[in-house]
N, C-alpha and C positions, 0 to 999 in steps of 0.2 A: 212539347216545350220549345218555343221558338226564340225567345229572348231572355238573356240573363243579364241582370244589372249588377255590376260589381262596384261597390263604393270604395273609394280610396282617398286617404288623406295624405298619401305620399310617405307614411311612415313605414318602418321595416315590418311592423305587425301586419301590414296589408299585403306584403309580397306574397305570402302563402295563399291568400284568398284569391288573388289575381291569377296565379298559376293554377290553382285548383279549379277556379272557374273556367279557365281556358281548356283545360283537360276534360272537364265535364261537358263543355260545349262541343268538343271534338267527338265525344261519345254520342251526344244528342243531336248532333248536326244543327246546333243553335247559334245564334248571333250573340256576341258579348258587347254590352255597352258599358264603358268605364265612366263613373260619375264622380267628379270631385266637387265639393261645395266648400265654400270658405266664408268666414264671417269677417266683414270689414269693420274694423274698430273705428268709432267716431273720433274725430280730432277733439282736443280740449278746447272749450269755448273761451272767449275773451275773458269771461268773468271767472274762469277756472272750472266752470261747470261742463257738462257734456256738450259737445259740439254736434254737428250733423255730418252725415256721409254724403259728400256731393258726387255727382255723376262721373266727374273726372277720376276721382279716387277709385270708384267701383270699376270703371272701364279699365283703369290701369291694372287693378287686381285681376279682373277677368283675363286680360291679355297675358299677364305673367303666368297664371295657373293654366291657361290653355297651352302655352309653350312648354310648361313643365310636364302636362299630361301627354302631349305629343312626344316629348322626349322619352317619356316613360314607355310609351307604346313601341317607339323604335328600339328600345333597349330589351325588349322581351325576347327570350330565345325562340328561334324559329320552330323548334319542335313543339312548342306550345301554341304558337300562332298559326301554324299551317293549317289551312282549310277553315279557319274561323274568321268570319267578317267581324270587325272591330270598329265600334263607334266610340267617339269621345265627347263628353258633355261636361261643362263646367257651369256651376250656378252659384249665386251669392245668397247667403242666408243661413240660418240654423240647419245643421246637417240633417236632423230628424225630419224637419219640415220639407226640406229639399228632396230628400229621398222618397218620402211618402207622397209628396205632391207629384214627383216624377212618375211614380207607379200609378197614381190616380189618372194621370193624363196620357199615359202611354201603354202599349201592350206589353207589359212586363210580366213574365211568368214566375221569376225567381229572383230574389235579391240575395247577394252573397256579400258578407262583411267579415272583417277580421276581428280577433280579440286580442287582448293583452295576456302574454304567456307567462311572464315572470312574476306577476303580482299575485296577491291572494284572490279568492274567489270573488269577494265583494268589489275589489278594484278591477277585476278582469271583465265582469259582466254587469253586475247589478248597478242600476243607475246609469249605465253607460249608453252611448248612442245606439250600440247594437241591440240591447235589450229594449229600449224605447221603440225602435224601429220594428222589432219583433212583435210589439204589443199593438202597433198601430197600422202597419202596412197591410194592404189589401191583396197580398200575395205571400207565399211562404218565404221565410228568411233563413238562410243558411250561414251559421257562424263558424268560421274556420280558425282553429288554433294556429300559432305561429309555426309550429313543427309538422302540421299535417300535410300529407301529400296524396293526391288522387291516385289510387291504385285499384280502381274499380269499386263497385258497391255490391258485395256478395251477400251481406248480411245486415239487416236493419233491426234495431230494437226500439220498440215504441212503449213509452211509459204511460199506462192508462190510469185514469181516475174512476173507471167503471161507470162512466156517464154515457148517456145516449149520444151526445155530440161526439164522443170519441169514435163512435162507429162511422159517422160521416167523414171524420179525419182519416181513419184507417182506409176507408174506400179510396180517397184521393192518394193516400200514401202507397196503396197497392197498385194503382195506376202507374205511379212513378216507378215503383219496384220492378214492375213487369218489364220495363225497358232494359233493366240489367239482369232480369231473371233472378232477382234477389230473394232470399228467404227473409220473411218479416216475422219477428217475434214480438207479440204483445204481452207485456207483463204488468202485473199490479203488485205494489209493495204493501204487505201486511205489517203493521207495527207489532213488535213481540208482546206488548201489553194489550193488544186489541185485535183479536181474531174473530170478532163477532160478525164481520162483513163477508164471511165465506158464502152465505146464501146469496148475497148481492153479486159476488164474483161468479157464482154459478149461473145466475140469471143473465149476467152480461155475456158469458161465454156462449150460452144458447142463442142470444140475440145476434152475437158476432157470427156465429156459424150459419145462422139463417140468412143474414143480410149481406155478408161478404164472402164472395166465392173466388178466392185466389189460392190456387193449389199449394203454394209455399208459405202459407199463414199458419202460425201456431200460437198457442196461448198458454202462459204459465204464470204462477204466482210464487212470490218469494217473500221470506219473512226476515226483517232486518230492524235494527234500532233506528236507522236513518235512511231516508230516501237516497241520499248521496252515496252511502256505502252500497246499497242495493244496486244502484245503476252501475257503479264501477264494477261490481262483481259480475253482473249480467254481461257488460261489455267484454270483460276478460273471459268468462266462460264460453260465450257465444262467438267470440272473435269478430265482434261487430265492426262495421265500417262507418256506421252512421247511428246517431241517437236522434230520436224524434219525440217531440212533446207537443201538446196543445197548450198555448198560453191562456191561462184563466186565473182569476183572483182565487186563492186559497187551494189551487190545484198542485199537481206535481211540480209544475214550473214554479210556482210561488214557493213551495216547500224547499226546493233545491236552492233558489236564489235568495231566500229570506231566512229561514229557520237555520239551515247549515251555514249560511253566511255569519250568523252571530257566533257560531262556534269557531270561526276564523280557520276553516279547513282549506288547505291548499288544494287546488283543482288540478290533479295530475292525469291529464289525458290529452291525446293528440286526435281524438275522434271528433269530427264535425258534429254540430248540433243543428238540426233542422226544426224550426218552430213554425207551427201554425197558429192562427187565432180565428175567432169567429168571422172576422172580415175577409179572411183569405179563402174561406171554403165557398 
């Protein structure tokens, strides 16, 4: 891993993601690029309708954001920046588009973004810029809660849907885990009212053991009423430093950010979430 892109909107929620990214970069001997994107609001037209954004307005905004980003870099503690090459980039436009476009056109290995910590689950992630980037970016995306601190990555938990594509994701994950000599726990959540897919789980385990050869990989199944509760329990039991999922429609990612969202459950964890999608593999 050579380049980590950390997106920031200068909010307090992004502070943890920047510091986490820098510490991770120190461990990986990687470069950090800070990216700030801003949306220029068109002026009101003469007839009261929407106006246009002229080049002067955009240039003024670019200069202001470049100065703010430079000041942010200067304010970062030396213990975090030591030994880490840092680049600064400012772009104008929709944040999701700007981030994904930057990934497309540069050698970015990982995107790091912040989340909202005080709000409920649906306000924290669902529909937010972070989740939209998780779904579209052509590299893994790491979401950092505001209270998260990088203290190494000793144990990683991966929530599996027992699909063949999970195997490919786990292969990539194990390459990442090997840098930290981390244990990787792959688990699947059985619904309490539906235990009929045990045979499917056994077949998946056989395929996993055959195709993934990582000495610190283990597989387990848990039974819970909700995916959300299962993930929290596995995190607590295994003292995990990182949660990993593959974003897909109707998969674990979908269940966590759609089904449990409706129940308005507060998301109480300071553990970062790493998301892969089919474009990032």
